[in-house]
N, C-alpha and C positions, 0 to 999 in steps of 0.2 A: 504494500500500500504506500502510495506517495504521500508524504506528510506535507500539509499546507504550511507555508511560512507564516510566522506570527504577524498579524496585522498591527500597524501602528496608526492610531487615529488621534487627531487633535480636536479639542473643543475650546473655542475662544469665548469666554463669558461663562459665568457660573450663577446666573439667575435661574428662575424657574424653568425656562425653556432649555438652557444649557444642561441642567440636571435631568430633564426629561430625555434629552438626547443621550446622555450618559447611560441612563437606565436601559434605554432601548438597545444601544450598542452592546452593552454588557449582556443583555438577555440573548442577543443573537450570537455574540462571540465572547464567551467567558474568558478566553485566553488572550484577547486583544490587549495590547499595551496602549493605554489611553493617557494622553498628555492634556492637562487642563491648564489653560492660561487665564489667570484671574489675579486681581489685587487683593482678594480675600485671603485670610490665613486659614487654611483648612488643616487643622490638627486634631488629634484625639478623636472624639466621636464624630467630628465634622469631616474627617478625612474619608474620601470615597473608597478606600480599601486597596487590596492587593492589585498589583499591575496598573495602578493609577499613579500618575506623577503630576505634581502641582508646581507651576512656575509663574512668575509675573512677566516672563519674557517670551514674546512671539518668536524671536530668533532662536532661543534655546529649544523651543518645541520644533521649529522648522529644521534644526540641525539633525533631528531624528528621521528625516525624510519620510514624513507621514504619508500613508496611502490615501488618506482623505482627511480633510479638515472642515468642520462646521463653524462658521462665524455666527455666534449667537449673542453678540453684544447688542445694545440699542442700535436702531437703524442709522442714527447719525454717526455712529462709530464704525461702520462697516468697511469703508474704503481703505483705511490705513492698513489693517492686517492683510487685506487682499493684495495690496501692492507689495508687502513683505513676503508673501507666500507664493506669488505667481510663478516663480521658477523652481519652487522647492517642495511642492505638494503634488501627490498623484492626481488629486482632484479637489476642488474647493466648492463647498456648498455654503450658500449665504442664506441665513434666515430671512423670511419675507418680512417687510418689503425689501427690495434690493438696497435701498437707501431711503433717507427721509426727503431728499430733494433730487431734482433732475441733475444738478451739478454733481452731487455725490455719485449718482448712477453713472454719469459721464466719466468720472474719475475711474470707476471700476471697469467700465468698458475699455478705456484706454489701457489700463493695466493688463486686461485680458488680451487685447490685441498685441501688445508688446511682449507677452509672456508665453509660457508653455503649458501651464496647468489649465485644464478645462474648468469652467465656472458654471454652476447651476444655482437656481434659487429655489428654496425649500417650500414650494407650494404643494404640500403633501396631500391636499385633498384631490389632487390628480390621480391618487392611488385608490380612490373610492370605487368599489364595485358598482355603486349606483351611477357613477359617471359613465362607466362602460355601458351599462344598461340604457341610460338616457341617450347616449350617442347612437346606440343601435336602433332605438325607437325613432330618433330623428332621421337616421339614414334610411329607414323604411317609410312606408306611406301611411302608417297607422294614425298619425295625427292630421294628415293632410297638409295643406299649406300653413306654415307657422305664421301666426299673426302677431302675437305678443307673449311676453313672459314677465314674471315677477320673481324677485328673490328677497327674502326677509331673513335677517340674522340679528339676534340681539340677546344680551344677557347683562344684568346689572354688574357694574364693577365691584359692588359689595360682595357679590357671589364669586366673581372671577378672581378677585384679589382679596380673599378673606383675611381679616386681621390686619390689613395694611391701611395706612393713612392714604386715602385716595390720591391726594395731591402729590404724594411722593412716588407714586407708581410710574413706570415708563409709559403706560397707557394714557396717563393724564398729562404728560409733559410734551409740549411741542418740540422743545429743544432735543428730545431724545427720539423723535419720530412717532409720538403717540397720536391719539385721535382715532375715531372709528374708520376713517377712510383708509388709513395706512394699516392699522392693526387688524382690521377685518377685510383686508384686500383680497382674501381668498375668493370672495364673491365676484370681485371685479375680474380676477383671472378666469373664473369659470364662465362668466358672461362672454368674455372675448373668445375663449376656447369653443364655446358652444355656438355662438351667434356672429362672430366676426368683430371687426373694429367698430368702436362707437363714433357717432357724429351727432352734432346738434345737442350736446349734453346740457342739461339744466340741473343745477344743484341747489338744494336748500340744506343748510347746516346750522346747527345751533348747540349752545351749551344749555341744555334744557333741564338738567337735574343737578349736576355737580359743580358748585360754585368754586371749589378749590382746584378745578382743572383749568388749564389754559388752552384747551383743545375742544373740538366739537365732540359731544357725546351722542349726537344724533345726526344722521345724514340721510337725505332722500335724493336719489338720482333718477332722472328720466332721460332716455337717449334712444337714438335709432341705431341699430346694429345691422351691418351689411355683410353677408357671406354669400358668395356666388351670385352677387347682384340682386339678392332678394332682401328687401328691408324688413326688419323685425323691430317692433316697438318693445322697449324694455324698461322696467322700473326696479330699482334696488333700494331697499330700506335697511339701514344699518344703525344699531344703537348699543350704547353701554348702559341703558337705563331700565330696561324691562325686567320684572321679577320672574316672568315665565320664560325661561330659556327657550329660544326658538331658532330653527334653521330649516327653511323650507324654500322650495322652488316649484312654481307652477308654470307650465308651458301650454299655451292654447293654440290649437290649430282649427281649421274649418271642419274637421271631422271629429276630433276628440281632444281632450286635455290630458296632460300628464301631471301628476302630483307626486312630488318627491319630498319626503320628510327625512332630512339627512341625519337627525339625531336618533330617530327610530329605525332608520335603515329600511324604509318602506317606499315602494314606488307603485302607483296604480294608474290605470288608464280609465277615463270616464268619457262616455258618449251620451247621447240622449236617452238611451234605454238601459245601459248597463255599466258596471264597474268591474274592472279586471285587475287583480293583483299580479304584478310581475316580479316583485322582489320583496323579501322580508329577511333582513339580516341586521339585527339590533347591534351587532358588534362592528359593523362596517366602518364607521367613522373612527372608532378607537383602534382599528387595525391599520389605519393609513400610515402612522408613524413607523410601525414595524415593517410594513411593506416597502416604504421608502428606503429605510436603512438597509434592508435586505438587498434591494436593488443597488444602492450605492456601494455596499461592501462586495458585491459580486459583479461590479463593472457595468451595470445596466441602468444607470440613472437618467437615461435619455428622455424619460417621461417628464422629468422636471424641466421647467422653461429655462431658456438661455437668458443671459443678461439683457439682450436687446428687447426681448418680450417684457421682462420685468421692468425695464426702464420705461417702456410704453405705458405701463400702469401708473408709474409715478408722474409721467408727463400729463396723462389724463387727469390725475388728481390735481396737480398744480394748475392746469388750465381751468378746471372748474372752480378752484378756490379763488383764482384771480377775478372771476366773474360773480362771486357769491359772498356777500358780507355775512358775518357771524350773527345769528339771532341769539339774543340773551335776554330772557325774561327778567323783569324787575323782581327784587326780593318779595315785594307785595304780591306779585302774580304767582310766585312759587308757593305762597301760603305758609 
């Protein structure tokens, strides 16, 4: 039997998402050598265990010639480590969004062009079984001509970041790439993948609940998406405010509609006379992280978008922000 060489993986950033990446990698490959780059002191009970090495230096980690590195710092800090690693890592994965600004995304694009390491962006919802099923339905004639779709995603920051002071979280700070448009940009990626590039976008955004955030906690987007010269109207609603965690997509054609509950892992088709279930996998969304890392570690991360596509999402966001003032209710209106 041929022994597989021990993998070396780098994780830059040790927040909640960096720790999630660590757990997933360790689950897939218990023998991997994992280098963690963080300014935190991880000692005693806080040390992540055997075959894990902690350093404050990206260069020290890069000297290990890692097979893959995940950049899991705040979005505003993504471009610097990519520039340091672009000649020295087997592949680089950047947490979504690719950066907090178009300028930051452009820095990453230039580094990739001038370097050797392939770079992908961790939009892990591309590994949903539900996405495959939805694409198969769209490729068939089951819905007829697609006319419009809606996407809704939301969860209160009090639930998402329990026990944290909201204003101190990355999600609530513009300087770190927070706000629903960037933090929940999975939906923007899915909209483009399913329906093509957006045009004529209209955005409403507001700080509707959390006074101590300096970002939008609610956003509503209306746009026209064009794929194969066929326009489709789309609406996306994203929020950090609702207590009933929600993630749903509805696609309406002139023959039937598709309803996809991403949290429950269910997809059903509805026409005038019937309802047909085509998927029921409650674990689907929880399995995407594992599927993504399994693909990365086995050299098949091509499902993840390249930097150019991820930069398109940031440009879309910035273009909309430039046309949309922030709505902020008065304290009296909040009650």
